[in-house]
C-alpha positions in Angstrom: -46.3 25.9 -3.4 -44.0 25.2 -0.3 -41.4 22.5 -0.8 -39.1 20.5 1.5 -36.2 19.4 -0.7 -34.5 16.3 0.4 -31.5 15.4 -1.9 -30.1 12.0 -1.0 -26.6 10.6 -1.7 -26.5 6.9 -1.9 -23.5 4.6 -1.8 -23.1 2.6 -5.0 -22.0 -0.5 -3.1 -24.6 -3.1 -2.0 -28.3 -2.9 -2.4 -29.6 0.7 -2.7 -32.1 2.2 -0.2 -35.6 2.1 -1.6 -36.7 5.3 -3.1 -39.8 6.1 -5.2 -38.0 7.0 -8.4 -34.9 4.9 -7.7 -32.6 7.9 -8.2 -29.8 9.3 -6.1 -31.5 12.6 -5.5 -35.2 13.0 -4.9 -37.5 16.0 -4.3 -40.4 15.9 -1.9 -43.1 18.6 -1.4 -44.4 18.8 2.2 -44.7 21.2 5.2 -46.5 24.5 5.8 -43.5 26.7 5.3 -40.7 26.5 2.8 -37.7 24.8 4.2 -34.9 23.0 2.5 -32.9 20.2 4.2 -30.3 17.8 2.9 -30.3 14.2 3.9 -27.3 12.0 3.0 -27.2 8.3 3.3 -23.8 6.6 3.6 -24.9 3.0 3.4 -22.1 0.6 2.6 -18.3 0.7 2.4 -16.2 3.9 2.5 -13.5 4.1 -0.2 -12.9 2.7 -3.6 -15.4 -0.1 -3.3 -18.2 2.2 -2.1 -18.6 5.9 -1.6 -15.3 7.8 -1.8 -14.6 11.0 0.0 -14.2 12.8 -3.4 -17.7 11.6 -4.5 -19.2 12.5 -1.2 -17.7 16.1 -1.1 -18.6 16.8 -4.7 -22.2 15.7 -4.4 -22.5 17.6 -1.1 -21.1 20.7 -2.6 -23.5 20.5 -5.5 -26.5 20.4 -3.1 -25.4 22.6 -0.2 -26.6 26.1 -0.2 -24.7 27.1 2.9 -27.7 27.5 5.2 -29.8 24.4 5.1 -29.6 21.8 7.9 -27.7 18.6 6.8 -28.3 15.1 8.2 -25.8 12.4 7.3 -27.1 8.9 8.1 -24.6 6.0 8.4 -24.9 2.3 8.1 -21.4 1.2 7.2 -18.7 -1.3 8.1 -16.1 1.3 7.3 -13.3 0.9 4.8 -10.6 3.3 3.7 -9.3 5.3 6.7 -8.1 8.4 4.8 -11.5 8.7 3.0 -13.1 8.4 6.4 -10.9 11.2 7.7 -11.7 13.4 4.7 -15.5 12.9 5.3 -15.0 13.7 9.0 -13.3 17.0 8.1 -16.0 17.8 5.5 -18.7 17.3 8.1 -16.8 19.3 10.7 -16.6 22.3 8.3 -20.4 22.4 8.1 -20.5 23.4 11.8 -23.8 23.4 13.8 -25.8 22.7 10.6 -24.6 19.1 10.5 -26.1 16.2 12.4 -24.6 12.7 12.1 -27.1 9.8 12.5 -26.1 6.2 13.1 -29.0 4.1 11.7 -27.5 0.7 12.4 -23.7 0.6 12.4 -20.9 3.0 12.2 -17.8 0.8 12.3 -14.1 1.4 11.7 -13.6 4.3 9.2 -17.3 5.1 9.4 -17.0 5.8 13.2 -14.2 8.2 12.4 -16.3 10.0 9.7 -19.5 10.4 11.8 -17.6 12.0 14.7 -17.0 15.0 12.4 -20.7 16.0 12.8 -21.5 18.7 15.2 -24.2 16.5 16.8 -24.4 12.7 16.6 -27.7 10.8 17.2 -27.4 7.0 17.4 -30.4 4.7 17.1 -31.2 2.8 20.3 -30.4 -0.6 18.7 -27.4 0.7 16.7 -23.7 0.3 17.4 -20.4 2.2 17.0 -17.1 0.3 16.6 -13.6 1.6 17.1 -10.3 -0.2 16.4 -6.7 0.1 15.3 -5.8 0.9 11.6 -4.9 -2.2 9.5 -3.0 -2.6 6.2 -1.3 -5.1 3.9 2.2 -4.6 2.7 5.3 -6.3 1.3 9.0 -5.7 1.1 12.1 -6.0 3.2 12.7 -5.3 6.9 13.1 -1.5 6.3 9.8 -1.4 4.3 7.9 -3.1 7.2 9.5 -0.7 9.7 8.3 2.2 7.6 4.8 0.8 7.4 4.7 0.3 11.2 5.7 4.0 11.6 2.9 5.1 9.3 0.3 2.9 11.1 1.4 4.6 14.4 0.9 8.0 12.8 -2.5 7.1 11.4 -3.5 5.8 14.9 -2.8 9.3 16.2 -5.2 10.7 13.5 -7.9 8.3 14.6 -7.5 9.3 18.3 -7.6 13.0 17.3 -10.8 12.4 15.4 -12.5 10.8 18.3 -11.2 13.5 20.8 -12.5 16.2 18.5 -16.0 14.8 19.2 -15.4 13.9 22.9 -12.7 16.3 24.2 -13.2 15.2 27.8 -12.8 11.5 27.1 -10.0 9.8 29.1 -7.2 9.3 26.4 -5.7 6.3 28.1 -9.0 4.5 28.2 -9.8 5.6 24.6 -6.5 4.1 23.4 -7.2 0.9 25.3 -10.6 0.6 23.6 -9.3 1.3 20.2 -6.6 -1.3 20.6 -9.1 -3.9 21.8 -11.6 -3.4 18.9 -14.5 -2.1 21.0 -18.2 -2.3 20.0 -20.2 0.4 21.7 -24.0 0.3 22.3 -25.9 3.5 21.9 -25.9 4.3 25.6 -22.1 3.5 25.9 -21.4 5.8 22.9 -23.3 8.7 24.5 -21.7 8.1 27.9 -18.2 8.4 26.3 -19.2 11.5 24.4 -18.9 10.0 21.0 -22.6 10.5 20.5 -25.0 13.1 21.9 -28.4 11.4 21.9 -30.0 8.0 21.6 -32.7 8.0 19.0 -35.5 5.7 18.0 -34.5 2.2 17.0 -34.7 1.1 13.4 -34.6 -2.3 11.7 -32.0 -2.0 9.1 -30.6 -5.1 7.3 -26.9 -5.4 8.3 -25.0 -3.1 6.0 -27.5 -3.5 3.1 -26.2 -6.8 1.8 -22.7 -6.4 3.0 -23.2 -7.8 6.5 -21.0 -10.9 5.9 -18.0 -8.6 5.9 -18.7 -8.2 9.7 -17.2 -11.6 10.1 -13.7 -10.2 9.3 -13.7 -8.4 12.7 -12.5 -10.2 15.8 -15.1 -9.1 18.4 -18.3 -8.5 16.3 -21.2 -9.1 18.7 -23.1 -12.4 18.3 -26.5 -10.7 18.1 -25.2 -8.5 15.2 -23.8 -11.5 13.3 -27.1 -13.4 13.9 -28.7 -10.8 11.6 -26.7 -12.3 8.7 -28.9 -15.4 8.8 -32.2 -13.5 8.8 -34.3 -13.9 5.7 -34.9 -10.5 4.2 -38.5 -9.3 4.4 -40.3 -9.5 1.1 -43.5 -7.9 0.0 -46.4 -10.3 -0.9 -46.1 -11.3 -4.6 -49.0 -10.7 -6.9 -50.1 -13.3 -9.5 -47.9 -13.2 -12.6 -48.7 -13.8 -16.2 -47.5 -17.0 -17.8 -43.9 -16.8 -18.9 -43.2 -15.4 -22.3 -42.2 -17.8 -25.1 -38.5 -18.5 -25.3 -36.7 -16.4 -27.9 -34.6 -18.0 -30.6 -30.8 -18.0 -30.4 -30.3 -15.1 -32.9 -32.5 -12.8 -30.9 -30.8 -13.8 -27.6 -27.4 -13.1 -29.1 -28.6 -9.7 -30.3 -29.8 -9.0 -26.8 -26.3 -9.7 -25.5 -24.7 -7.5 -28.1 -27.1 -4.6 -27.6 -26.9 -4.8 -23.8 -23.1 -4.7 -23.9 -23.1 -1.8 -26.3 -25.5 0.2 -24.1 -23.4 -0.5 -21.0 -20.1 0.4 -22.7 -18.8 -3.2 -22.3 -18.8 -4.4 -25.9 -15.5 -6.2 -25.2 -17.4 -8.6 -23.0 -19.8 -9.9 -25.7 -17.8 -13.1 -26.4 -17.4 -14.2 -22.7 -21.1 -13.5 -22.1 -22.1 -15.5 -25.1 -20.0 -18.4 -23.9 -21.1 -18.4 -20.3 -24.8 -17.8 -20.8 -25.0 -20.3 -23.7 -28.0 -18.2 -24.8 -30.3 -20.2 -22.4 -33.0 -17.6 -21.9 -33.7 -13.9 -21.6 -33.6 -14.1 -17.8 -30.2 -15.7 -17.8 -28.8 -13.1 -20.2 -30.3 -10.1 -18.2 -28.7 -11.5 -15.0 -25.4 -12.0 -16.7 -25.4 -8.5 -18.1 -26.1 -7.0 -14.6 -23.3 -9.1 -13.2 -20.9 -8.1 -16.0 -21.6 -4.4 -15.4 -20.8 -4.8 -11.7 -17.6 -6.8 -12.3 -16.5 -4.3 -14.9 -17.0 -1.4 -12.4 -14.9 -3.2 -9.9 -12.1 -3.8 -12.4 -12.2 -0.2 -13.6 -12.0 1.0 -10.0 -8.9 -1.2 -9.6 -7.5 0.1 -12.9 -7.5 -3.5 -14.3 -10.4 -3.5 -16.7 -8.6 -6.1 -18.9 -9.3 -8.8 -16.3 -13.1 -8.5 -16.5 -13.5 -11.1 -19.3 -11.3 -13.6 -17.5 -13.4 -13.2 -14.3 -16.6 -13.7 -16.2 -15.4 -16.9 -17.9 -14.3 -18.2 -14.5 -17.8 -17.6 -13.1 -16.6 -15.5 -10.2 -19.0 -13.4 -8.1 -18.4 -9.9 -6.9 -16.8 -11.0 -3.6 -14.3 -13.3 -5.3 -13.4 -10.6 -7.9 -12.7 -8.1 -5.1 -10.4 -10.6 -3.5 -8.6 -11.3 -6.8 -8.2 -7.6 -7.5 -6.9 -6.9 -4.0 -4.3 -9.7 -4.5 -3.3 -8.2 -7.8 -2.9 -4.7 -6.4 -0.9 -5.9 -3.4 1.3 -8.1 -5.6 2.3 -5.1 -7.7 4.4 -3.8 -4.8 3.7 -0.2 -5.8 3.3 1.0 -2.2 0.5 0.4 0.2 -2.8 1.8 1.4 -4.0 2.2 4.9 -7.4 0.5 5.4 -8.8 -0.1 8.9 -11.0 -3.0 7.8 -9.8 -6.5 8.6 -9.4 -9.5 6.3 -11.8 -12.4 6.4 -10.6 -15.3 8.4 -10.1 -17.5 5.4 -8.0 -15.0 3.6 -4.6 -16.6 2.7 -1.5 -15.3 4.5 0.8 -13.4 2.1 3.5 -15.6 0.9 7.2 -14.6 1.4 9.4 -16.1 -1.2 13.2 -16.1 -1.0 15.3 -15.6 -4.1 15.9 -19.0 -5.7 19.5 -20.1 -6.4 20.6 -20.3 -10.0 23.0 -23.4 -10.3 24.0 -22.7 -13.8 25.1 -19.1 -13.0 27.0 -20.3 -10.0 28.8 -22.9 -12.1 29.7 -20.5 -14.8 31.2 -17.9 -12.4 33.3 -20.6 -10.8 34.6 -21.8 -14.1 35.5 -18.2 -15.1 37.4 -17.7 -11.9 39.3 -20.9 -12.3 40.2 -20.1 -15.9 41.5 -16.7 -14.8 43.7 -18.3 -12.1 45.2 -20.8 -14.5 46.1 -18.1 -17.1 47.8 -16.0 -14.4 49.9 -19.0 -13.3 51.2 -19.6 -16.8 52.1 -16.0 -17.4 
């Protein structure tokens, strides 16, 4: 029997793309002759909160046979620049076998990544966004000078990535557009050489549940932001059976315990019992799903001990990400380059001067005076 094998790699962040068996990799039999192709979906953020370059390369290596055509579909607001550059280089090494496809949006680091493909097809209603690298940091004047130098260097890496795809592009104009945060339509991207072909338009919900992040950019098109208010399309609901009788408290508590054990989060039993108040099976299932997601975020940030605290506080995933980011930045253990921008309501980093210690000052003065008096009597 002839087979067309379509392995798919999905981003863990946001809502997954619908697939029949809800798995990352699916096999589909079709076609007259045997042909194998690989289709990869990068839908969501790039980096620690979504699909990392390491995960991408390992999954691709496991599926690639060295001869099959590869299509990499993007719908991403970007994220970590260095992961985007690594994905760019991984696609570039595939040569002519690789086609990049922009299904809705390739912004920021995603625009860098897709330009590594030999051929880029952008949907007629999709967009590609380019802008300067961005980061958070802390420290003294020398630290900030060093960070500025690194940002200048990473900008050169971004320019090189775009010029590898469009070698004839005017570099002065390219730098101007990057500095201005430029949103390119499909035709504009093709005209500049950052894409090769305009494909059929698709209706894809903005960034699969992460569209609100678009508000962090300064020049996001109004028509794109308007999609954030669209109600998601839902399939007609079928009649449902009457609700099952409410379980007693002991069975609900056992459900929490068993659910946590199965997910490897037994340390979260107590906060889940406290926050769900064992109201119903539906409440507990929702709380378990949320706890798994928050635990994954905390593990990614290497702060798993904070998960229980966030659950007790009733924080959602967006709030937890913000708290974890503040924790990581506050550690002062260096910085990471990320060419995504903060939300407008993100607090500005506080700069605290060292507070004076009156008691220490008084003690040092007294010691100095005592020393002077003793010297005079000698």
